[in-house]
N, CA, C and O atoms as CSV, one atom per row, in Angstrom:
chain,resi,resn,atom,element,x,y,z
A,1,UNK,N,N,9.335,-15.174,10.847
A,1,UNK,CA,C,9.838,-13.909,10.331
A,1,UNK,C,C,8.720,-13.199,9.586
A,1,UNK,O,O,7.964,-13.816,8.835
A,2,UNK,N,N,8.629,-11.912,9.801
A,2,UNK,CA,C,7.584,-11.138,9.167
A,2,UNK,C,C,7.775,-11.133,7.654
A,2,UNK,O,O,8.896,-11.061,7.150
A,3,UNK,N,N,6.670,-11.212,6.957
A,3,UNK,CA,C,6.688,-11.114,5.511
A,3,UNK,C,C,5.524,-10.244,5.054
A,3,UNK,O,O,4.382,-10.428,5.476
A,4,UNK,N,N,5.834,-9.315,4.203
A,4,UNK,CA,C,4.834,-8.483,3.556
A,4,UNK,C,C,5.095,-8.586,2.062
A,4,UNK,O,O,6.124,-8.127,1.566
A,5,UNK,N,N,4.169,-9.182,1.363
A,5,UNK,CA,C,4.351,-9.449,-0.050
A,5,UNK,C,C,3.302,-8.686,-0.841
A,5,UNK,O,O,2.113,-9.004,-0.796
A,6,UNK,N,N,3.757,-7.686,-1.559
A,6,UNK,CA,C,2.877,-6.873,-2.385
A,6,UNK,C,C,2.808,-7.443,-3.797
A,6,UNK,O,O,3.783,-7.992,-4.310
A,7,UNK,N,N,1.664,-7.308,-4.401
A,7,UNK,CA,C,1.489,-7.770,-5.764
A,7,UNK,C,C,0.387,-6.962,-6.436
A,7,UNK,O,O,-0.341,-6.215,-5.782
A,8,UNK,N,N,0.276,-7.119,-7.735
A,8,UNK,CA,C,-0.793,-6.486,-8.478
A,8,UNK,C,C,-0.396,-5.279,-9.284
A,8,UNK,O,O,-1.211,-4.738,-10.032
A,9,UNK,N,N,0.839,-4.844,-9.150
A,9,UNK,CA,C,1.277,-3.696,-9.916
A,9,UNK,C,C,1.449,-4.030,-11.379
A,9,UNK,O,O,1.361,-5.189,-11.786
A,10,UNK,N,N,1.692,-3.007,-12.157
A,10,UNK,CA,C,1.880,-3.191,-13.577
A,10,UNK,C,C,1.764,-1.884,-14.312
A,10,UNK,O,O,1.754,-0.808,-13.714
A,11,UNK,N,N,1.679,-1.994,-15.608
A,11,UNK,CA,C,1.542,-0.832,-16.477
A,11,UNK,C,C,0.074,-0.605,-16.787
A,11,UNK,O,O,-0.631,-1.521,-17.210
A,12,UNK,N,N,-0.377,0.611,-16.576
A,12,UNK,CA,C,-1.768,0.946,-16.825
A,12,UNK,C,C,-1.837,2.336,-17.444
A,12,UNK,O,O,-1.004,3.195,-17.153
A,13,UNK,N,N,-2.820,2.550,-18.288
A,13,UNK,CA,C,-2.995,3.850,-18.921
A,13,UNK,C,C,-3.657,4.837,-17.974
A,13,UNK,O,O,-4.389,4.436,-17.070
A,14,UNK,N,N,-3.403,6.130,-18.175
A,14,UNK,CA,C,-4.106,7.126,-17.364
A,14,UNK,C,C,-5.613,6.921,-17.429
A,14,UNK,O,O,-6.176,6.647,-18.489
A,15,UNK,N,N,-6.249,7.060,-16.276
A,15,UNK,CA,C,-7.676,6.820,-16.183
A,15,UNK,C,C,-8.044,5.385,-15.888
A,15,UNK,O,O,-9.205,5.083,-15.612
A,16,UNK,N,N,-7.080,4.512,-15.943
A,16,UNK,CA,C,-7.319,3.112,-15.688
A,16,UNK,C,C,-7.368,2.777,-14.217
A,16,UNK,O,O,-7.245,3.651,-13.359
A,17,UNK,N,N,-7.550,1.500,-13.937
A,17,UNK,CA,C,-7.678,1.017,-12.572
A,17,UNK,C,C,-6.744,-0.158,-12.330
A,17,UNK,O,O,-6.342,-0.863,-13.256
A,18,UNK,N,N,-6.417,-0.344,-11.073
A,18,UNK,CA,C,-5.550,-1.428,-10.666
A,18,UNK,C,C,-5.868,-1.764,-9.219
A,18,UNK,O,O,-6.209,-0.879,-8.433
A,19,UNK,N,N,-5.759,-3.025,-8.867
A,19,UNK,CA,C,-5.933,-3.426,-7.476
A,19,UNK,C,C,-4.668,-4.101,-6.975
A,19,UNK,O,O,-4.219,-5.103,-7.532
A,20,UNK,N,N,-4.107,-3.544,-5.927
A,20,UNK,CA,C,-2.925,-4.099,-5.300
A,20,UNK,C,C,-3.320,-4.983,-4.126
A,20,UNK,O,O,-4.326,-4.745,-3.458
A,21,UNK,N,N,-2.512,-6.002,-3.889
A,21,UNK,CA,C,-2.732,-6.899,-2.766
A,21,UNK,C,C,-1.486,-6.954,-1.906
A,21,UNK,O,O,-0.366,-6.841,-2.404
A,22,UNK,N,N,-1.687,-7.127,-0.622
A,22,UNK,CA,C,-0.597,-7.269,0.329
A,22,UNK,C,C,-0.899,-8.452,1.218
A,22,UNK,O,O,-1.838,-8.418,2.014
A,23,UNK,N,N,-0.107,-9.497,1.086
A,23,UNK,CA,C,-0.248,-10.681,1.917
A,23,UNK,C,C,0.723,-10.583,3.088
A,23,UNK,O,O,1.934,-10.482,2.892
A,24,UNK,N,N,0.196,-10.613,4.280
A,24,UNK,CA,C,0.995,-10.474,5.488
A,24,UNK,C,C,1.080,-11.801,6.222
A,24,UNK,O,O,0.086,-12.517,6.343
A,25,UNK,N,N,2.265,-12.124,6.710
A,25,UNK,CA,C,2.460,-13.357,7.460
A,25,UNK,C,C,3.688,-13.239,8.343
A,25,UNK,O,O,4.489,-12.316,8.197
A,26,UNK,N,N,3.827,-14.195,9.268
A,26,UNK,CA,C,5.047,-14.321,10.046
A,26,UNK,C,C,5.142,-13.482,11.302
A,26,UNK,O,O,6.151,-13.544,12.005
A,27,UNK,N,N,4.133,-12.711,11.598
A,27,UNK,CA,C,4.168,-11.899,12.799
A,27,UNK,C,C,2.758,-11.603,13.267
A,27,UNK,O,O,1.781,-11.749,12.531
A,28,UNK,N,N,2.690,-11.187,14.506
A,28,UNK,CA,C,1.411,-10.753,15.055
A,28,UNK,C,C,1.321,-9.240,14.915
A,28,UNK,O,O,2.184,-8.510,15.400
A,29,UNK,N,N,0.293,-8.788,14.263
A,29,UNK,CA,C,0.091,-7.363,14.085
A,29,UNK,C,C,-1.390,-7.087,13.909
A,29,UNK,O,O,-2.187,-7.990,13.656
A,30,UNK,N,N,-1.728,-5.849,14.045
A,30,UNK,CA,C,-3.105,-5.437,13.852
A,30,UNK,C,C,-3.311,-5.032,12.409
A,30,UNK,O,O,-2.718,-4.065,11.931
A,31,UNK,N,N,-4.151,-5.774,11.725
A,31,UNK,CA,C,-4.426,-5.438,10.343
A,31,UNK,C,C,-5.118,-4.082,10.243
A,31,UNK,O,O,-5.108,-3.444,9.191
A,32,UNK,N,N,-5.708,-3.658,11.334
A,32,UNK,CA,C,-6.362,-2.356,11.341
A,32,UNK,C,C,-5.391,-1.196,11.471
A,32,UNK,O,O,-5.799,-0.034,11.448
A,33,UNK,N,N,-4.099,-1.507,11.608
A,33,UNK,CA,C,-3.069,-0.481,11.580
A,33,UNK,C,C,-2.320,-0.468,10.257
A,33,UNK,O,O,-1.348,0.271,10.099
A,34,UNK,N,N,-2.760,-1.269,9.322
A,34,UNK,CA,C,-2.062,-1.393,8.043
A,34,UNK,C,C,-2.397,-0.257,7.098
A,34,UNK,O,O,-3.476,0.334,7.146
A,35,UNK,N,N,-1.438,0.026,6.244
A,35,UNK,CA,C,-1.642,1.048,5.243
A,35,UNK,C,C,-0.800,0.796,4.012
A,35,UNK,O,O,-0.025,-0.159,3.950
A,36,UNK,N,N,-0.963,1.656,3.051
A,36,UNK,CA,C,-0.195,1.611,1.814
A,36,UNK,C,C,0.670,2.848,1.691
A,36,UNK,O,O,0.216,3.972,1.908
A,37,UNK,N,N,1.918,2.620,1.342
A,37,UNK,CA,C,2.874,3.674,1.085
A,37,UNK,C,C,3.277,3.619,-0.382
A,37,UNK,O,O,3.078,2.613,-1.061
A,38,UNK,N,N,3.841,4.710,-0.848
A,38,UNK,CA,C,4.432,4.681,-2.180
A,38,UNK,C,C,5.643,5.586,-2.209
A,38,UNK,O,O,5.755,6.542,-1.442
A,39,UNK,N,N,6.538,5.258,-3.110
A,39,UNK,CA,C,7.721,6.067,-3.322
A,39,UNK,C,C,7.895,6.287,-4.816
A,39,UNK,O,O,8.171,5.357,-5.573
A,40,UNK,N,N,7.730,7.521,-5.215
A,40,UNK,CA,C,7.891,7.900,-6.599
A,40,UNK,C,C,9.338,8.300,-6.854
A,40,UNK,O,O,10.063,8.626,-5.914
A,41,UNK,N,N,9.762,8.280,-8.102
A,41,UNK,CA,C,11.141,8.660,-8.415
A,41,UNK,C,C,11.486,10.042,-7.880
A,41,UNK,O,O,10.766,11.010,-8.123
A,42,UNK,N,N,12.589,10.127,-7.153
A,42,UNK,CA,C,13.046,11.396,-6.627
A,42,UNK,C,C,12.265,11.939,-5.456
A,42,UNK,O,O,12.494,13.074,-5.037
A,43,UNK,N,N,11.348,11.159,-4.917
A,43,UNK,CA,C,10.524,11.632,-3.821
A,43,UNK,C,C,10.645,10.735,-2.593
A,43,UNK,O,O,11.112,9.599,-2.673
A,44,UNK,N,N,10.216,11.269,-1.469
A,44,UNK,CA,C,10.206,10.497,-0.244
A,44,UNK,C,C,9.055,9.504,-0.257
A,44,UNK,O,O,8.034,9.713,-0.913
A,45,UNK,N,N,9.243,8.435,0.472
A,45,UNK,CA,C,8.155,7.488,0.656
A,45,UNK,C,C,7.038,8.168,1.446
A,45,UNK,O,O,7.295,8.830,2.452
A,46,UNK,N,N,5.821,8.004,0.993
A,46,UNK,CA,C,4.697,8.651,1.637
A,46,UNK,C,C,3.576,7.657,1.908
A,46,UNK,O,O,3.382,6.696,1.164
A,47,UNK,N,N,2.859,7.904,2.965
A,47,UNK,CA,C,1.689,7.115,3.299
A,47,UNK,C,C,0.505,7.659,2.520
A,47,UNK,O,O,0.177,8.841,2.628
A,48,UNK,N,N,-0.135,6.805,1.737
A,48,UNK,CA,C,-1.235,7.268,0.906
A,48,UNK,C,C,-2.596,6.793,1.400
A,48,UNK,O,O,-3.612,7.423,1.107
A,49,UNK,N,N,-2.631,5.700,2.139
A,49,UNK,CA,C,-3.895,5.177,2.627
A,49,UNK,C,C,-3.651,4.291,3.831
A,49,UNK,O,O,-2.650,3.575,3.884
A,50,UNK,N,N,-4.543,4.329,4.787
A,50,UNK,CA,C,-4.413,3.458,5.947
A,50,UNK,C,C,-5.739,3.316,6.650
A,50,UNK,O,O,-6.644,4.134,6.487
A,51,UNK,N,N,-5.837,2.260,7.439
A,51,UNK,CA,C,-6.932,2.121,8.381
A,51,UNK,C,C,-6.577,2.890,9.638
A,51,UNK,O,O,-5.444,2.822,10.114
A,52,UNK,N,N,-7.532,3.613,10.172
A,52,UNK,CA,C,-7.364,4.272,11.450
A,52,UNK,C,C,-8.156,3.571,12.540
A,52,UNK,O,O,-7.970,3.858,13.723
A,53,UNK,N,N,-9.020,2.674,12.165
A,53,UNK,CA,C,-9.772,1.816,13.071
A,53,UNK,C,C,-10.305,0.659,12.250
A,53,UNK,O,O,-9.981,0.527,11.070
A,54,UNK,N,N,-11.118,-0.178,12.870
A,54,UNK,CA,C,-11.709,-1.289,12.139
A,54,UNK,C,C,-12.646,-0.832,11.040
A,54,UNK,O,O,-12.901,-1.572,10.090
A,55,UNK,N,N,-13.157,0.371,11.161
A,55,UNK,CA,C,-14.166,0.827,10.213
A,55,UNK,C,C,-13.841,2.150,9.543
A,55,UNK,O,O,-14.570,2.583,8.651
A,56,UNK,N,N,-12.758,2.803,9.958
A,56,UNK,CA,C,-12.441,4.102,9.383
A,56,UNK,C,C,-11.119,4.067,8.641
A,56,UNK,O,O,-10.254,3.236,8.920
A,57,UNK,N,N,-10.976,4.973,7.698
A,57,UNK,CA,C,-9.786,5.043,6.863
A,57,UNK,C,C,-9.341,6.478,6.706
A,57,UNK,O,O,-10.087,7.412,7.003
A,58,UNK,N,N,-8.110,6.646,6.235
A,58,UNK,CA,C,-7.557,7.957,5.986
A,58,UNK,C,C,-6.736,7.904,4.701
A,58,UNK,O,O,-6.030,6.928,4.448
A,59,UNK,N,N,-6.830,8.946,3.902
A,59,UNK,CA,C,-6.140,8.995,2.631
A,59,UNK,C,C,-5.379,10.296,2.480
A,59,UNK,O,O,-5.791,11.341,2.982
A,60,UNK,N,N,-4.265,10.211,1.781
A,60,UNK,CA,C,-3.560,11.419,1.408
A,60,UNK,C,C,-4.409,12.215,0.425
A,60,UNK,O,O,-5.178,11.648,-0.351
A,61,UNK,N,N,-4.261,13.527,0.468
A,61,UNK,CA,C,-5.054,14.378,-0.418
A,61,UNK,C,C,-4.855,14.019,-1.888
A,61,UNK,O,O,-5.774,14.156,-2.694
A,62,UNK,N,N,-3.671,13.564,-2.229
A,62,UNK,CA,C,-3.356,13.278,-3.611
A,62,UNK,C,C,-4.135,12.090,-4.179
A,62,UNK,O,O,-4.270,11.963,-5.396
A,63,UNK,N,N,-4.646,11.224,-3.307
A,63,UNK,CA,C,-5.355,10.035,-3.772
A,63,UNK,C,C,-6.795,9.978,-3.298
A,63,UNK,O,O,-7.540,9.080,-3.688
A,64,UNK,N,N,-7.189,10.907,-2.477
A,64,UNK,CA,C,-8.529,10.900,-1.905
A,64,UNK,C,C,-9.586,10.920,-3.007
A,64,UNK,O,O,-9.513,11.710,-3.948
A,65,UNK,N,N,-10.553,10.047,-2.868
A,65,UNK,CA,C,-11.613,9.938,-3.854
A,65,UNK,C,C,-11.311,8.997,-4.988
A,65,UNK,O,O,-12.202,8.659,-5.768
A,66,UNK,N,N,-10.069,8.565,-5.097
A,66,UNK,CA,C,-9.673,7.668,-6.175
A,66,UNK,C,C,-9.215,6.301,-5.679
A,66,UNK,O,O,-9.403,5.297,-6.365
A,67,UNK,N,N,-8.621,6.260,-4.505
A,67,UNK,CA,C,-8.094,5.017,-3.940
A,67,UNK,C,C,-8.977,4.562,-2.792
A,67,UNK,O,O,-9.554,5.378,-2.074
A,68,UNK,N,N,-9.074,3.257,-2.630
A,68,UNK,CA,C,-9.833,2.677,-1.535
A,68,UNK,C,C,-9.050,1.524,-0.929
A,68,UNK,O,O,-8.656,0.594,-1.633
A,69,UNK,N,N,-8.827,1.589,0.371
A,69,UNK,CA,C,-8.143,0.514,1.070
A,69,UNK,C,C,-9.191,-0.430,1.662
A,69,UNK,O,O,-10.230,0.010,2.154
A,70,UNK,N,N,-8.909,-1.713,1.610
A,70,UNK,CA,C,-9.802,-2.713,2.171
A,70,UNK,C,C,-8.973,-3.894,2.657
A,70,UNK,O,O,-7.756,-3.928,2.472
A,71,UNK,N,N,-9.633,-4.856,3.275
A,71,UNK,CA,C,-8.900,-6.002,3.790
A,71,UNK,C,C,-9.778,-7.241,3.838
A,71,UNK,O,O,-11.006,-7.163,3.798
A,72,UNK,N,N,-9.119,-8.376,3.922
A,72,UNK,CA,C,-9.754,-9.665,4.111
A,72,UNK,C,C,-9.095,-10.285,5.330
A,72,UNK,O,O,-7.956,-10.746,5.256
A,73,UNK,N,N,-9.795,-10.298,6.442
A,73,UNK,CA,C,-9.213,-10.780,7.678
A,73,UNK,C,C,-8.804,-12.249,7.588
A,73,UNK,O,O,-7.747,-12.634,8.088
A,74,UNK,N,N,-9.627,-13.055,6.961
A,74,UNK,CA,C,-9.344,-14.486,6.873
A,74,UNK,C,C,-8.066,-14.767,6.098
A,74,UNK,O,O,-7.370,-15.741,6.384
A,75,UNK,N,N,-7.754,-13.935,5.133
A,75,UNK,CA,C,-6.577,-14.135,4.301
A,75,UNK,C,C,-5.384,-13.297,4.730
A,75,UNK,O,O,-4.328,-13.355,4.099
A,76,UNK,N,N,-5.538,-12.518,5.799
A,76,UNK,CA,C,-4.474,-11.608,6.233
A,76,UNK,C,C,-3.964,-10.774,5.059
A,76,UNK,O,O,-2.760,-10.629,4.852
A,77,UNK,N,N,-4.889,-10.247,4.321
A,77,UNK,CA,C,-4.555,-9.533,3.107
A,77,UNK,C,C,-5.197,-8.151,3.100
A,77,UNK,O,O,-6.363,-7.980,3.456
A,78,UNK,N,N,-4.408,-7.179,2.687
A,78,UNK,CA,C,-4.871,-5.805,2.543
A,78,UNK,C,C,-4.835,-5.450,1.067
A,78,UNK,O,O,-3.915,-5.836,0.347
A,79,UNK,N,N,-5.830,-4.722,0.628
A,79,UNK,CA,C,-5.945,-4.356,-0.773
A,79,UNK,C,C,-5.934,-2.845,-0.931
A,79,UNK,O,O,-6.262,-2.099,-0.009
A,80,UNK,N,N,-5.551,-2.422,-2.111
A,80,UNK,CA,C,-5.662,-1.030,-2.488
A,80,UNK,C,C,-6.262,-0.969,-3.880
A,80,UNK,O,O,-5.606,-1.301,-4.867
A,81,UNK,N,N,-7.502,-0.544,-3.949
A,81,UNK,CA,C,-8.152,-0.339,-5.226
A,81,UNK,C,C,-7.830,1.064,-5.704
A,81,UNK,O,O,-8.119,2.044,-5.018
A,82,UNK,N,N,-7.236,1.158,-6.873
A,82,UNK,CA,C,-6.818,2.433,-7.426
A,82,UNK,C,C,-7.587,2.693,-8.705
A,82,UNK,O,O,-7.496,1.927,-9.664
A,83,UNK,N,N,-8.337,3.767,-8.713
A,83,UNK,CA,C,-9.121,4.160,-9.875
A,83,UNK,C,C,-8.659,5.520,-10.374
A,83,UNK,O,O,-7.978,6.261,-9.667
A,84,UNK,N,N,-9.038,5.829,-11.590
A,84,UNK,CA,C,-8.708,7.115,-12.200
A,84,UNK,C,C,-7.225,7.431,-12.051
A,84,UNK,O,O,-6.846,8.528,-11.642
A,85,UNK,N,N,-6.415,6.473,-12.385
A,85,UNK,CA,C,-4.980,6.602,-12.183
A,85,UNK,C,C,-4.387,7.699,-13.054
A,85,UNK,O,O,-4.804,7.909,-14.193
A,86,UNK,N,N,-3.415,8.386,-12.496
A,86,UNK,CA,C,-2.728,9.478,-13.154
A,86,UNK,C,C,-1.240,9.166,-13.237
A,86,UNK,O,O,-0.731,8.368,-12.450
A,87,UNK,N,N,-0.541,9.784,-14.176
A,87,UNK,CA,C,0.904,9.551,-14.258
A,87,UNK,C,C,1.632,9.822,-12.947
A,87,UNK,O,O,2.625,9.159,-12.646
A,88,UNK,N,N,1.153,10.784,-12.163
A,88,UNK,CA,C,1.788,11.094,-10.884
A,88,UNK,C,C,1.632,9.975,-9.861
A,88,UNK,O,O,2.286,9.994,-8.818
A,89,UNK,N,N,0.779,9.009,-10.149
A,89,UNK,CA,C,0.639,7.858,-9.271
A,89,UNK,C,C,1.738,6.833,-9.485
A,89,UNK,O,O,1.851,5.872,-8.723
A,90,UNK,N,N,2.541,7.027,-10.504
A,90,UNK,CA,C,3.639,6.102,-10.784
A,90,UNK,C,C,4.590,6.049,-9.604
A,90,UNK,O,O,5.129,7.072,-9.184
A,91,UNK,N,N,4.791,4.863,-9.076
A,91,UNK,CA,C,5.619,4.692,-7.888
A,91,UNK,C,C,5.724,3.212,-7.570
A,91,UNK,O,O,5.009,2.383,-8.133
A,92,UNK,N,N,6.624,2.902,-6.663
A,92,UNK,CA,C,6.645,1.586,-6.050
A,92,UNK,C,C,5.748,1.649,-4.822
A,92,UNK,O,O,5.919,2.514,-3.964
A,93,UNK,N,N,4.807,0.745,-4.743
A,93,UNK,CA,C,3.842,0.731,-3.661
A,93,UNK,C,C,4.182,-0.351,-2.652
A,93,UNK,O,O,4.493,-1.485,-3.017
A,94,UNK,N,N,4.118,0.012,-1.388
A,94,UNK,CA,C,4.444,-0.883,-0.290
A,94,UNK,C,C,3.290,-0.918,0.703
A,94,UNK,O,O,2.589,0.077,0.893
A,95,UNK,N,N,3.103,-2.059,1.327
A,95,UNK,CA,C,2.203,-2.111,2.463
A,95,UNK,C,C,3.023,-2.200,3.735
A,95,UNK,O,O,4.130,-2.739,3.740
A,96,UNK,N,N,2.475,-1.672,4.803
A,96,UNK,CA,C,3.147,-1.711,6.092
A,96,UNK,C,C,2.210,-1.116,7.137
A,96,UNK,O,O,1.161,-0.558,6.815
A,97,UNK,N,N,2.610,-1.247,8.372
A,97,UNK,CA,C,1.911,-0.576,9.440
A,97,UNK,C,C,2.264,0.906,9.443
A,97,UNK,O,O,3.224,1.336,8.805
A,98,UNK,N,N,1.478,1.662,10.162
A,98,UNK,CA,C,1.787,3.051,10.438
A,98,UNK,C,C,1.839,3.225,11.953
A,98,UNK,O,O,0.799,3.199,12.612
A,99,UNK,N,N,3.024,3.399,12.507
A,99,UNK,CA,C,4.342,3.467,11.874
A,99,UNK,C,C,4.816,2.117,11.357
A,99,UNK,O,O,4.259,1.086,11.732
A,100,UNK,N,N,5.839,2.104,10.501
A,100,UNK,CA,C,6.301,0.846,9.908
A,100,UNK,C,C,6.776,-0.157,10.936
A,100,UNK,O,O,7.204,0.209,12.031
A,101,UNK,N,N,6.697,-1.415,10.575
A,101,UNK,CA,C,7.174,-2.496,11.421
A,101,UNK,C,C,8.658,-2.346,11.708
A,101,UNK,O,O,9.437,-1.980,10.828
A,102,UNK,N,N,9.041,-2.630,12.942
A,102,UNK,CA,C,10.436,-2.632,13.344
A,102,UNK,C,C,10.857,-4.067,13.613
A,102,UNK,O,O,10.209,-4.770,14.388
A,103,UNK,N,N,11.936,-4.506,12.980
A,103,UNK,CA,C,12.437,-5.860,13.154
A,103,UNK,C,C,13.705,-5.833,13.991
A,103,UNK,O,O,14.142,-4.769,14.430
A,104,UNK,N,N,14.301,-7.007,14.214
A,104,UNK,CA,C,15.524,-7.084,15.000
A,104,UNK,C,C,16.598,-6.202,14.386
A,104,UNK,O,O,16.764,-6.149,13.168
A,105,UNK,N,N,17.323,-5.510,15.259
A,105,UNK,CA,C,18.291,-4.545,14.796
A,105,UNK,C,C,17.748,-3.129,14.809
A,105,UNK,O,O,18.481,-2.170,14.567
A,106,UNK,N,N,16.485,-3.005,15.088
A,106,UNK,CA,C,15.868,-1.703,15.190
A,106,UNK,C,C,15.586,-1.030,13.864
A,106,UNK,O,O,15.364,0.180,13.817
A,107,UNK,N,N,15.592,-1.796,12.789
A,107,UNK,CA,C,15.378,-1.238,11.465
A,107,UNK,C,C,13.950,-1.478,11.001
A,107,UNK,O,O,13.361,-2.517,11.298
A,108,UNK,N,N,13.397,-0.522,10.278
A,108,UNK,CA,C,12.058,-0.754,9.730
A,108,UNK,C,C,12.091,-1.820,8.647
A,108,UNK,O,O,13.059,-1.946,7.897
A,109,UNK,N,N,11.029,-2.566,8.589
A,109,UNK,CA,C,10.917,-3.612,7.584
A,109,UNK,C,C,10.089,-3.130,6.407
A,109,UNK,O,O,9.024,-2.534,6.572
A,110,UNK,N,N,10.597,-3.398,5.228
A,110,UNK,CA,C,9.866,-3.129,4.002
A,110,UNK,C,C,9.956,-4.331,3.082
A,110,UNK,O,O,11.016,-4.938,2.932
A,111,UNK,N,N,8.837,-4.667,2.473
A,111,UNK,CA,C,8.858,-5.680,1.452
A,111,UNK,C,C,9.469,-5.134,0.178
A,111,UNK,O,O,10.013,-4.030,0.155
A,112,UNK,N,N,9.374,-5.914,-0.871
A,112,UNK,CA,C,9.944,-5.484,-2.146
A,112,UNK,C,C,9.069,-4.470,-2.872
A,112,UNK,O,O,9.531,-3.772,-3.774
A,113,UNK,N,N,7.829,-4.397,-2.479
A,113,UNK,CA,C,6.911,-3.482,-3.120
A,113,UNK,C,C,6.461,-3.993,-4.471
A,113,UNK,O,O,6.937,-5.019,-4.959
A,114,UNK,N,N,5.544,-3.267,-5.062
A,114,UNK,CA,C,5.082,-3.591,-6.402
A,114,UNK,C,C,5.023,-2.300,-7.212
A,114,UNK,O,O,4.495,-1.288,-6.752
A,115,UNK,N,N,5.559,-2.350,-8.396
A,115,UNK,CA,C,5.690,-1.161,-9.222
A,115,UNK,C,C,4.416,-0.894,-10.001
A,115,UNK,O,O,3.892,-1.768,-10.692
A,116,UNK,N,N,3.932,0.324,-9.874
A,116,UNK,CA,C,2.792,0.798,-10.648
A,116,UNK,C,C,3.293,1.879,-11.591
A,116,UNK,O,O,3.862,2.883,-11.161
A,117,UNK,N,N,3.078,1.665,-12.864
A,117,UNK,CA,C,3.474,2.639,-13.866
A,117,UNK,C,C,2.240,3.084,-14.629
A,117,UNK,O,O,1.565,2.276,-15.266
A,118,UNK,N,N,1.952,4.370,-14.561
A,118,UNK,CA,C,0.794,4.938,-15.243
A,118,UNK,C,C,1.310,5.772,-16.399
A,118,UNK,O,O,1.908,6.829,-16.200
A,119,UNK,N,N,1.077,5.296,-17.586
A,119,UNK,CA,C,1.626,5.952,-18.761
A,119,UNK,C,C,0.818,5.584,-19.990
A,119,UNK,O,O,0.243,4.499,-20.076
A,120,UNK,N,N,0.786,6.514,-20.945
A,120,UNK,CA,C,0.161,6.244,-22.226
A,120,UNK,C,C,1.090,5.483,-23.151
A,120,UNK,O,O,0.716,5.172,-24.282
């Protein structure tokens, strides 16, 4: 069974940094299709960073220049380095493919996510 386990979230002050980790297991997938999503209060879930190939990446305008996606192939782990964090970055962060993984029943799969709170 597919598992996507996000970790690394927490409370951080504006301007601070945080690194999120996503451990993937239980299915065959291309780590080069992985990305990070977030859902802020009252907003739709949005894709903020993803790999578009083995060597290229794409970022939402809201995080461009501040966030960096990376991976460790041996550990089946995807990371999101977040710098210069702003209160608007507060959200639950999820890792997934783009488009999201589909499991039995035809429903997209989402892990529990990890909460990032940026506040003074």
